[in-house]
Phi, psi and omega in degrees: 000125179281170187298326185290321179292317177301321179292320175301314181295322178299317178287327178294319183292323175288319179303323187291345177280347190271063174241170192300322185250029181289160180261118185291338178293315180298320178304306182301317182290323174304316179299322181294311180299316181296317179300319180293328187276325190251345183246156183278066180234159177260336180202167183204150175210159183233131170250134183242138181272149178260189181296341177265357178090012180269133182272150179225147176292127183240325182203149178204160179269350181200168181290328177296316177298322178296315177300319178292324174290325174295320179302315177300314181296315180295321177281345185057036170211146181153168180299323173304314180292326179296313179293330180291314183287328180270340183072019182230158173300147176225133185228155164219103182298336179218101184295332183297341180260005185255019186294331176280337180279310173222083190307299189290319180299314186289328175291317177290322177303317182294321180300320181288349183097007181269139186247340178211165183211145170232122173253134181233142179281140170275108191217157168223109185054244181267354179274127179248138180243351183167196180212152178245124182262133180232120182256136176236155175277350181249151174288142177122156181289144171295138172311137181310320179296323175296320177296322178296318177302307182303318183291326176295322177294316182297320177295319173300316177303312180304320176297320179294319178297311179299320182296318178300316185292322177297314180300321179295311178299322177299321182292313179301319178295319178295326176289324178294317180294314177302317181300316184292322179295317180294323179292319181295327172298317179297317183297327181288321178293318178297322173300316177303313181300313178299317181296319184289317187286329185254359181066039181247169175275172188290323179296317182293319178299320179294318180300319178291320177303306186294315182298320181291322179299312177300316186290337178255010179052042177251137178301130179305328182289316181295318178298317179296323181294316181294325176298313182295324181282002171105015179296157178293129183250008186300317181295323181294310187283343174294343177286343184292333182260355183269000000 
């Protein structure tokens, strides 16, 4: 299989993960595997940002790579962090000369046999979700064409991650809406119970229910549920004559 075909298969493989129920962890590992397969690199790793912008180790091609990613996060310095914060590629053609830039990272990477690194942001326009670290055993910059391919792969993965976050937020909003609707139904039922027991109209019943919830520092939904479940309502109805 020639390189063009491998690249085409790589993008198709990443695109195939962009379905409603895909696994973000699998997407990240797919990006690692794809990078290893189509790029002239020795190892790769991914750091992913959370909602607060803090980076976490998310995927790696080896234990050594994972440890290097952990080292970056703990030291709060390294190529992945720089790429994430700047939203631009960060390179070191010779890690042995990067001791002043990333002291602990450069030393450990060199010990592991890595001689150069390219870090790319996982981004969609100005929004960044993480960074991809690409390690090489040779000194020198990665060819520009390969960097472009790597960034394109990273961008596809970023779209997938952002898409998943949007779906998650949407699902949470839907759950909150459903919860609100369910709560409102319980309140309507409680109003009906009070109206029947006290010979009241629905508006009066709701005012009593709400007033009792406030006077006892009870959540309206919790009070309504207790009324529907058969709790004694004499104190609530007693407010009607006070």
